[in-house]
C-alpha positions as CSV (number, residue, x, y, z in Angstrom):
1,X,-12.7,-98.7,-117.6
2,X,-16.5,-98.1,-117.7
3,X,-18.1,-98.9,-114.3
4,X,-20.1,-102.4,-113.8
5,X,-23.9,-103.1,-113.6
6,X,-23.6,-103.0,-109.7
7,X,-22.3,-99.5,-109.7
8,X,-19.2,-100.0,-108.5
9,X,-17.0,-96.8,-108.5
10,X,-14.2,-97.3,-111.2
11,X,-10.5,-96.4,-110.3
12,X,-11.0,-93.3,-112.4
13,X,-13.7,-92.3,-110.9
14,X,-11.7,-92.7,-107.3
15,X,-9.1,-90.7,-108.6
16,X,-11.5,-88.0,-109.6
17,X,-13.1,-88.1,-106.1
18,X,-9.3,-87.6,-104.4
19,X,-9.1,-84.7,-106.2
20,X,-12.0,-83.3,-105.6
21,X,-11.7,-83.9,-101.6
22,X,-8.0,-82.5,-101.5
23,X,-9.0,-79.3,-103.3
24,X,-11.7,-78.7,-100.5
25,X,-9.2,-79.5,-97.8
26,X,-6.4,-77.1,-99.0
27,X,-9.2,-74.5,-99.7
28,X,-10.4,-75.2,-95.9
29,X,-6.8,-75.0,-94.6
30,X,-6.2,-71.6,-96.6
31,X,-9.3,-70.4,-95.2
32,X,-9.1,-71.2,-91.5
33,X,-5.1,-69.6,-91.7
34,X,-6.8,-66.6,-93.0
35,X,-9.2,-66.3,-90.2
36,X,-6.3,-67.0,-87.3
37,X,-4.2,-64.3,-89.5
38,X,-6.8,-62.3,-89.0
39,X,-8.5,-62.8,-85.6
40,X,-5.5,-63.9,-83.4
41,X,-3.9,-60.0,-83.3
42,X,-7.2,-58.7,-82.7
43,X,-8.1,-60.9,-79.9
44,X,-4.5,-60.0,-78.2
45,X,-5.7,-56.8,-78.4
46,X,-8.7,-57.3,-77.2
47,X,-7.9,-59.4,-74.4
48,X,-5.9,-56.1,-73.4
49,X,-8.7,-53.7,-73.8
50,X,-10.6,-55.6,-71.3
51,X,-7.9,-56.4,-69.0
52,X,-7.7,-52.7,-68.7
53,X,-11.3,-51.2,-68.1
54,X,-11.7,-54.5,-66.0
55,X,-8.8,-53.3,-63.7
56,X,-9.9,-49.9,-63.1
57,X,-13.8,-50.6,-62.5
58,X,-12.3,-53.6,-60.2
59,X,-10.5,-51.2,-57.7
60,X,-13.0,-48.0,-57.7
61,X,-15.4,-51.1,-57.1
62,X,-13.9,-51.6,-53.5
63,X,-14.8,-47.4,-52.5
64,X,-11.6,-47.1,-52.9
65,X,-11.0,-43.3,-52.0
66,X,-6.9,-42.5,-52.3
67,X,-5.2,-40.6,-49.7
68,X,-3.2,-37.5,-50.1
69,X,-3.1,-35.1,-52.4
70,X,-5.9,-37.2,-54.5
71,X,-8.4,-35.3,-51.9
72,X,-7.6,-32.2,-52.4
73,X,-7.6,-31.9,-56.4
74,X,-11.3,-33.8,-56.1
75,X,-12.5,-31.1,-53.7
76,X,-10.8,-28.4,-55.9
77,X,-13.5,-29.8,-58.6
78,X,-16.1,-27.7,-56.2
79,X,-15.0,-24.5,-55.6
80,X,-13.3,-21.7,-57.6
81,X,-10.9,-20.2,-54.9
82,X,-6.8,-20.7,-55.8
83,X,-5.3,-22.2,-53.2
84,X,-3.8,-19.2,-52.0
85,X,-7.3,-18.1,-50.2
86,X,-7.3,-21.9,-49.0
87,X,-3.8,-22.8,-47.3
88,X,-1.8,-19.8,-45.5
89,X,1.1,-19.7,-47.4
90,X,3.7,-17.9,-48.4
91,X,3.1,-15.1,-50.7
92,X,4.6,-16.5,-53.8
93,X,2.3,-18.9,-54.3
94,X,-0.3,-17.2,-56.3
95,X,-1.2,-19.9,-59.3
96,X,-2.8,-23.2,-58.3
97,X,0.1,-26.1,-58.7
98,X,-2.0,-28.5,-60.8
99,X,-4.2,-26.5,-62.8
100,X,-4.8,-28.8,-65.6
101,X,-5.4,-31.7,-63.9
102,X,-8.3,-29.6,-61.5
103,X,-10.0,-28.2,-64.7
104,X,-10.1,-32.0,-66.0
105,X,-12.0,-32.9,-62.8
106,X,-13.9,-29.6,-62.4
107,X,-15.5,-30.3,-65.9
108,X,-16.0,-33.5,-65.1
109,X,-18.0,-33.3,-62.2
110,X,-20.2,-30.6,-63.9
111,X,-20.8,-32.6,-66.8
112,X,-21.9,-35.4,-64.7
113,X,-22.7,-33.7,-61.3
114,X,-21.1,-36.4,-59.0
115,X,-20.0,-36.0,-55.8
116,X,-16.8,-36.1,-54.3
117,X,-16.5,-39.6,-54.1
118,X,-17.9,-40.2,-57.5
119,X,-14.6,-37.4,-58.9
120,X,-11.7,-39.1,-57.0
121,X,-13.4,-42.2,-58.6
122,X,-13.2,-41.2,-61.8
123,X,-9.8,-39.4,-61.5
124,X,-8.3,-43.1,-60.0
125,X,-9.7,-44.7,-62.9
126,X,-9.0,-42.7,-65.6
127,X,-5.4,-41.9,-64.7
128,X,-4.7,-45.4,-64.2
129,X,-6.3,-46.5,-67.5
130,X,-3.9,-43.7,-69.4
131,X,-0.6,-45.1,-67.8
132,X,-1.4,-48.6,-68.5
133,X,-2.4,-47.8,-72.4
134,X,-0.3,-45.3,-72.9
135,X,2.6,-47.5,-74.5
136,X,0.4,-49.6,-76.3
137,X,0.4,-47.8,-79.8
138,X,4.7,-48.1,-79.8
139,X,4.8,-51.7,-79.4
140,X,4.4,-54.6,-81.7
141,X,2.3,-57.0,-79.2
142,X,0.5,-55.8,-76.7
143,X,1.2,-58.6,-74.2
144,X,4.5,-57.8,-74.0
145,X,3.1,-54.4,-72.4
146,X,1.3,-56.2,-69.7
147,X,4.0,-58.8,-68.9
148,X,6.8,-56.2,-68.1
149,X,3.4,-54.4,-66.1
150,X,3.0,-57.9,-64.2
151,X,6.8,-58.9,-63.7
152,X,7.3,-55.6,-62.4
153,X,4.2,-55.4,-60.1
154,X,5.2,-58.6,-58.4
155,X,9.0,-57.4,-57.5
156,X,6.9,-54.1,-56.0
157,X,3.1,-55.1,-55.3
158,X,3.2,-50.9,-54.0
159,X,3.8,-50.3,-57.7
160,X,-0.6,-50.2,-57.6
161,X,-0.9,-48.0,-54.3
162,X,1.5,-45.3,-56.3
163,X,-0.3,-45.5,-59.6
164,X,-4.0,-45.8,-58.4
165,X,-3.2,-42.0,-56.5
166,X,-6.0,-39.8,-58.9
167,X,-2.8,-37.4,-59.3
168,X,-1.3,-35.8,-62.3
169,X,2.2,-37.3,-61.8
170,X,0.8,-40.5,-62.8
171,X,0.3,-38.9,-66.2
172,X,3.6,-37.8,-66.4
173,X,4.7,-41.3,-66.0
174,X,2.6,-42.3,-68.8
175,X,3.7,-39.6,-71.2
176,X,7.7,-39.8,-69.9
177,X,7.3,-43.6,-70.9
178,X,5.7,-42.5,-74.4
179,X,8.7,-40.3,-75.3
180,X,11.1,-42.7,-74.5
181,X,9.2,-45.6,-77.2
182,X,9.2,-41.9,-79.5
183,X,12.8,-41.4,-79.3
184,X,13.7,-45.2,-79.0
185,X,15.3,-45.3,-82.6
186,X,17.8,-42.5,-83.9
187,X,16.4,-41.1,-87.3
188,X,18.1,-38.4,-89.4
189,X,16.7,-35.8,-89.6
190,X,14.5,-35.9,-86.5
191,X,11.0,-36.7,-87.9
192,X,8.8,-33.5,-87.6
193,X,5.6,-35.2,-86.3
194,X,8.3,-36.9,-83.5
195,X,8.9,-33.1,-82.4
196,X,5.5,-31.9,-83.1
197,X,4.3,-35.0,-80.3
198,X,7.5,-34.5,-78.0
199,X,6.3,-30.4,-77.6
200,X,2.7,-31.0,-77.2
201,X,3.9,-33.9,-74.3
202,X,5.8,-31.0,-72.4
203,X,3.0,-29.1,-73.2
204,X,0.4,-31.3,-71.6
205,X,2.2,-31.9,-68.7
206,X,3.6,-28.6,-67.8
207,X,-0.5,-27.5,-67.7
208,X,-1.5,-30.7,-66.0
209,X,1.6,-30.8,-63.7
210,X,3.6,-27.8,-61.9
211,X,6.8,-29.8,-61.7
212,X,7.7,-29.0,-65.6
213,X,11.6,-28.5,-64.4
214,X,11.6,-32.1,-63.8
215,X,12.1,-33.1,-67.3
216,X,15.5,-31.4,-67.3
217,X,16.1,-35.2,-66.3
218,X,14.9,-36.3,-69.8
219,X,17.4,-34.7,-72.1
220,X,20.9,-36.0,-70.5
221,X,19.5,-39.6,-70.6
222,X,19.7,-39.1,-74.6
223,X,23.6,-37.9,-74.1
224,X,25.0,-40.2,-72.2
225,X,24.0,-42.6,-75.0
226,X,25.9,-40.8,-77.6
227,X,23.1,-39.0,-79.1
228,X,23.6,-35.5,-78.5
229,X,21.6,-34.4,-81.9
230,X,18.3,-36.3,-80.4
231,X,19.2,-34.9,-76.7
232,X,19.4,-31.5,-78.0
233,X,15.8,-31.8,-79.8
234,X,14.2,-33.0,-76.8
235,X,15.5,-30.3,-74.9
236,X,14.6,-27.6,-77.1
237,X,10.6,-29.4,-77.2
238,X,10.7,-29.0,-73.4
239,X,11.7,-25.6,-73.0
240,X,9.6,-24.4,-75.7
241,X,6.6,-26.6,-74.7
242,X,6.8,-25.9,-70.8
243,X,6.1,-22.3,-72.0
244,X,3.6,-23.1,-74.2
245,X,1.8,-24.8,-71.3
246,X,2.2,-22.5,-68.8
247,X,0.8,-19.8,-71.4
248,X,-2.7,-21.6,-70.6
249,X,-2.5,-20.3,-67.0
250,X,-2.5,-16.7,-68.9
251,X,0.7,-16.1,-66.6
252,X,3.7,-18.1,-67.6
253,X,6.4,-16.4,-66.3
254,X,4.8,-16.2,-62.4
255,X,3.6,-20.4,-63.0
256,X,7.0,-21.4,-64.4
257,X,9.0,-19.3,-61.2
258,X,6.5,-20.1,-58.5
259,X,7.3,-24.1,-59.3
260,X,11.1,-23.6,-58.9
261,X,10.6,-21.0,-55.9
262,X,8.1,-24.4,-54.4
263,X,11.0,-26.6,-54.9
264,X,14.1,-24.6,-53.8
265,X,11.4,-24.1,-50.6
266,X,11.6,-27.5,-49.5
267,X,14.9,-28.0,-50.6
268,X,16.1,-25.0,-48.2
269,X,14.6,-25.9,-45.1
270,X,16.8,-29.4,-44.5
271,X,13.8,-30.9,-42.8
272,X,14.6,-34.7,-41.1
273,X,13.5,-37.3,-43.5
274,X,11.3,-38.6,-41.2
275,X,9.3,-35.4,-41.7
276,X,9.9,-35.2,-45.6
277,X,5.7,-36.5,-47.5
278,X,6.9,-40.1,-48.3
279,X,8.0,-39.2,-52.4
280,X,11.0,-37.2,-50.9
281,X,12.3,-39.5,-48.4
282,X,15.1,-41.4,-50.0
283,X,14.6,-45.0,-51.7
284,X,16.4,-48.3,-50.2
285,X,17.9,-49.0,-53.2
286,X,15.5,-51.3,-55.2
287,X,17.7,-54.6,-55.0
288,X,14.1,-56.3,-55.8
289,X,13.5,-54.7,-59.1
290,X,17.7,-54.7,-59.9
291,X,17.8,-58.5,-59.5
292,X,14.8,-58.7,-62.3
293,X,15.9,-56.3,-64.7
294,X,19.9,-58.5,-64.6
295,X,17.7,-61.7,-65.2
296,X,15.7,-60.4,-67.8
297,X,19.0,-58.9,-69.7
298,X,20.6,-62.5,-69.0
299,X,17.5,-64.0,-70.6
300,X,17.7,-61.7,-73.6
301,X,21.5,-62.7,-73.8
302,X,20.7,-66.1,-74.1
303,X,18.3,-66.0,-76.4
304,X,20.3,-63.9,-78.7
305,X,18.0,-60.9,-79.1
306,X,19.9,-58.4,-80.8
307,X,19.7,-55.5,-78.5
308,X,22.4,-52.5,-78.6
309,X,24.8,-52.5,-75.8
310,X,22.8,-51.1,-72.6
311,X,25.0,-48.3,-72.1
312,X,23.7,-46.9,-76.1
313,X,19.9,-47.2,-74.9
314,X,19.2,-43.8,-73.2
315,X,16.1,-46.1,-71.4
316,X,18.4,-47.6,-69.4
317,X,19.8,-44.3,-68.7
318,X,16.6,-42.9,-67.9
319,X,16.5,-45.8,-65.3
320,X,19.9,-45.4,-63.8
321,X,19.6,-41.4,-63.3
322,X,16.1,-42.2,-61.8
323,X,17.6,-44.7,-59.5
324,X,20.6,-43.1,-58.4
325,X,18.3,-39.7,-57.6
326,X,16.5,-42.0,-55.4
327,X,18.5,-42.3,-53.2
328,X,17.9,-39.1,-52.5
329,X,13.9,-38.5,-53.1
330,X,12.1,-42.1,-53.6
331,X,10.0,-40.2,-56.4
332,X,12.6,-40.0,-59.0
333,X,13.1,-43.7,-58.4
334,X,9.0,-44.2,-58.6
335,X,7.9,-41.7,-61.1
336,X,11.3,-41.7,-63.4
337,X,13.5,-44.8,-63.1
338,X,11.3,-47.5,-62.5
339,X,8.9,-46.3,-65.1
340,X,11.9,-46.6,-67.5
341,X,13.0,-49.8,-66.2
342,X,9.3,-51.1,-67.4
343,X,9.7,-49.8,-71.1
344,X,12.9,-51.3,-71.6
345,X,11.1,-54.7,-69.9
346,X,8.2,-54.3,-72.7
347,X,10.6,-53.9,-75.0
348,X,12.8,-56.6,-74.5
349,X,9.6,-59.1,-74.2
350,X,8.4,-57.7,-77.2
351,X,11.7,-58.9,-79.0
352,X,11.6,-62.2,-77.3
353,X,7.9,-63.2,-77.8
354,X,8.1,-62.3,-81.4
355,X,10.9,-65.3,-81.6
356,X,8.8,-67.7,-79.7
357,X,5.3,-67.6,-81.5
358,X,3.9,-65.8,-85.0
359,X,1.5,-63.2,-84.6
360,X,-1.0,-65.1,-85.8
361,X,-0.6,-68.6,-84.2
362,X,-3.1,-69.9,-81.4
363,X,-0.7,-70.5,-78.8
364,X,0.3,-66.7,-78.7
365,X,-3.6,-66.1,-77.8
366,X,-3.1,-68.7,-75.0
367,X,0.0,-66.9,-73.6
368,X,-1.9,-63.6,-74.0
369,X,-4.8,-65.1,-71.7
370,X,-2.0,-66.5,-69.2
371,X,-0.6,-63.2,-69.0
372,X,-4.1,-60.9,-68.7
373,X,-5.7,-63.8,-65.7
374,X,-2.5,-63.3,-62.9
375,X,-2.3,-59.3,-63.9
376,X,-6.1,-59.1,-63.3
377,X,-5.5,-60.9,-60.7
378,X,-2.4,-59.4,-58.7
379,X,-3.2,-55.5,-59.4
380,X,-6.9,-56.0,-58.1
381,X,-6.7,-58.0,-54.9
382,X,-7.2,-56.1,-51.6
383,X,-3.8,-57.3,-49.8
384,X,-2.9,-55.4,-46.9
385,X,-6.3,-53.4,-47.5
386,X,-4.8,-51.6,-50.3
387,X,-7.8,-50.3,-51.4
388,X,-10.0,-50.5,-48.5
389,X,-8.0,-49.1,-45.5
390,X,-9.7,-45.8,-46.3
391,X,-13.7,-47.2,-45.9
392,X,-12.3,-46.6,-41.7
393,X,-11.6,-42.6,-42.2
394,X,-13.7,-39.9,-40.7
395,X,-14.4,-37.0,-41.9
396,X,-15.4,-33.7,-40.2
397,X,-19.2,-32.3,-41.8
398,X,-19.9,-28.7,-41.3
399,X,-23.1,-29.5,-42.3
400,X,-24.1,-32.0,-39.2
401,X,-25.9,-30.0,-36.1
402,X,-23.1,-31.2,-33.4
403,X,-20.6,-29.6,-35.0
404,X,-22.3,-25.8,-35.4
405,X,-19.9,-23.2,-34.2
406,X,-17.1,-25.5,-33.9
407,X,-16.4,-25.0,-37.4
408,X,-14.1,-21.9,-38.1
409,X,-16.1,-18.7,-38.6
410,X,-15.8,-16.8,-42.2
411,X,-12.6,-16.2,-43.1
412,X,-11.0,-17.8,-39.6
413,X,-8.5,-20.6,-40.0
414,X,-8.3,-24.1,-39.2
415,X,-4.9,-24.9,-37.2
416,X,-3.6,-28.2,-37.5
417,X,-0.7,-30.3,-37.2
418,X,-1.5,-33.3,-39.1
419,X,-1.6,-32.6,-43.5
420,X,-3.9,-35.3,-43.2
421,X,-6.9,-33.5,-41.4
422,X,-6.9,-30.6,-44.3
423,X,-7.2,-33.6,-46.8
424,X,-10.0,-35.1,-44.6
425,X,-11.3,-31.9,-44.1
426,X,-11.3,-29.4,-47.3
427,X,-12.5,-33.0,-49.3
428,X,-15.5,-32.8,-47.3
429,X,-16.1,-29.1,-47.1
430,X,-14.5,-27.8,-50.3
431,X,-16.4,-24.7,-50.0
432,X,-16.0,-24.0,-46.4
433,X,-14.7,-20.1,-46.5
434,X,-11.9,-20.9,-43.8
435,X,-8.5,-21.2,-44.1
436,X,-6.0,-24.1,-43.1
437,X,-2.4,-23.9,-41.6
438,X,-1.0,-26.7,-42.5
439,X,-1.9,-28.0,-46.2
440,X,0.0,-30.5,-48.7
441,X,2.9,-29.0,-48.7
442,X,4.8,-27.7,-44.7
443,X,7.7,-26.2,-46.6
444,X,5.0,-23.4,-48.3
445,X,4.1,-22.2,-44.9
446,X,5.5,-19.1,-43.4
447,X,8.6,-18.9,-41.8
448,X,7.0,-18.5,-37.7
449,X,4.1,-21.1,-38.5
450,X,6.6,-23.4,-40.1
451,X,8.9,-23.4,-36.5
452,X,5.6,-23.5,-35.2
453,X,4.9,-26.9,-37.2
454,X,8.4,-28.4,-36.9
455,X,8.3,-27.7,-33.2
456,X,5.4,-29.3,-32.7
457,X,6.2,-32.5,-34.5
458,X,9.7,-32.8,-32.5
459,X,7.4,-32.9,-29.3
460,X,5.7,-35.7,-30.7
461,X,2.4,-33.6,-31.0
462,X,3.1,-32.3,-26.7
463,X,0.0,-29.6,-26.6
464,X,2.4,-27.3,-24.9
465,X,4.4,-27.1,-28.7
466,X,0.8,-25.8,-29.9
467,X,1.3,-22.5,-27.4
468,X,2.4,-19.9,-30.5
469,X,-0.8,-21.0,-32.5
470,X,-3.0,-20.6,-29.9
471,X,-1.6,-17.2,-29.1
472,X,-2.7,-16.5,-32.7
473,X,-5.8,-17.4,-32.5
474,X,-9.0,-15.2,-33.0
475,X,-12.7,-15.8,-32.3
476,X,-13.5,-16.8,-35.7
477,X,-10.2,-19.9,-35.6
478,X,-9.6,-23.2,-34.7
479,X,-7.3,-26.0,-33.6
480,X,-7.5,-29.3,-34.3
481,X,-5.6,-31.6,-32.2
482,X,-5.6,-35.6,-32.4
483,X,-5.8,-37.2,-28.6
484,X,-7.7,-39.2,-26.7
485,X,-8.6,-37.0,-24.1
486,X,-9.5,-33.2,-24.0
487,X,-5.7,-31.4,-24.7
488,X,-4.2,-29.7,-21.8
489,X,-4.4,-26.5,-23.1
490,X,-6.6,-24.3,-20.8
491,X,-6.5,-21.2,-22.8
492,X,-9.3,-22.9,-25.3
493,X,-13.2,-25.2,-25.0
494,X,-12.8,-28.1,-26.3
495,X,-15.6,-30.4,-28.4
496,X,-14.9,-33.9,-28.7
497,X,-15.4,-34.2,-32.7
498,X,-15.1,-37.4,-33.8
499,X,-12.9,-40.5,-32.8
500,X,-9.3,-38.8,-31.8
501,X,-10.6,-35.5,-33.5
502,X,-10.9,-32.5,-31.0
503,X,-11.7,-29.3,-31.4
504,X,-10.8,-26.2,-30.1
505,X,-11.8,-22.2,-29.6
506,X,-11.3,-19.4,-27.6
507,X,-13.9,-19.2,-24.5
508,X,-17.5,-17.5,-25.9
509,X,-18.7,-15.0,-23.4
């Protein structure tokens, strides 16, 4: 048909126009789908990366200063003296416990010129970022890992305090999760890249953190799951990797033996649980975490996720071993059982999320945002002043004029029954040329000094219990006591240093 004189379109022209519009619409829909497939997964990864970055920045932005061993690690970046020249200890302690971590902090300090606060902030952020990112390469969806971490963080809010300690055990948590994920599938023969990765991981951790012997817990988890060959290979990688890591110290046999002797010294004392450091005290059973895991397991069963039976999963046995041994010492649950449980949750979420939405669905991006936001808020909130309580800590600074003559003289000993005093004073005075009587582990003290320390603690820090130390003091030595008034030890003269800290010395003629 032809058009009329007024230019009205004929049916043929309408047909051609409709076809052209349809083709354009189809092309645009295909283009939109391509853009969605390309950018939704990328945006999920970007959200995950930004979440980790801003969590770390927000926490150190409080001025957070982790207590305990984190402070001595940071102070060690400013001195090359071994701990045997810093703390009075038994003769077998000759090699520093965590040489790799302290070398890492020392390199960062010398490259940047940071002070103690800068070094400890860097250690906090880098260790936390490592443990938050380590499992991601083994998961299809990064939001699954964030969801698992958020779930556990809601169940145990104290988890963030543990992961922000700026200590090398945090790296060990990340490495252990990587090993569990890399060995998740049973393959015959075992891929060479998996063996190489495991060897390097064990070597790295032996150098970073001296408790190489605790990795013996990993092979049995695979053997209990029926994967004997994998358990054997992991055991071989553990032994070879630990020795390789110890080689970096230059004294591999002494380094490996020293760590075992240290553990034996702690167990040999049989001290009451309330006198042990927190991580060596028994766990209460973690009923909240077990309940959360049970709910997720039932959810997986309802969704018919095709998992192997729990008894065939090494990650389940690792979580069980950590939980059971945690009833003896909480560090087994906190550093071994709990991370394994989070790995199991992450794998479960990875499967569940794949059922709920395709990888390129816009709903996936929305879900990722709904996970990232509460994770950021709950992990960075200063509940119970967990990130700001340290701002009230007081330190002795040898450079202060009013403390002149009241800090130990060169070669002297600073006696104190408080481990926190060592951490704080060494942190503030890393180049002080004296030694501390009580350092980072009381069980490392010589026998008679350990007996004196336990007597002081048993007497609730009564001044009379300090007499064995007072009798040993030389003019270069000092004694620190926490007290609201001058301690009742007339053999010494006293100086009120700050707050409740009193420093005593032998009278000067």
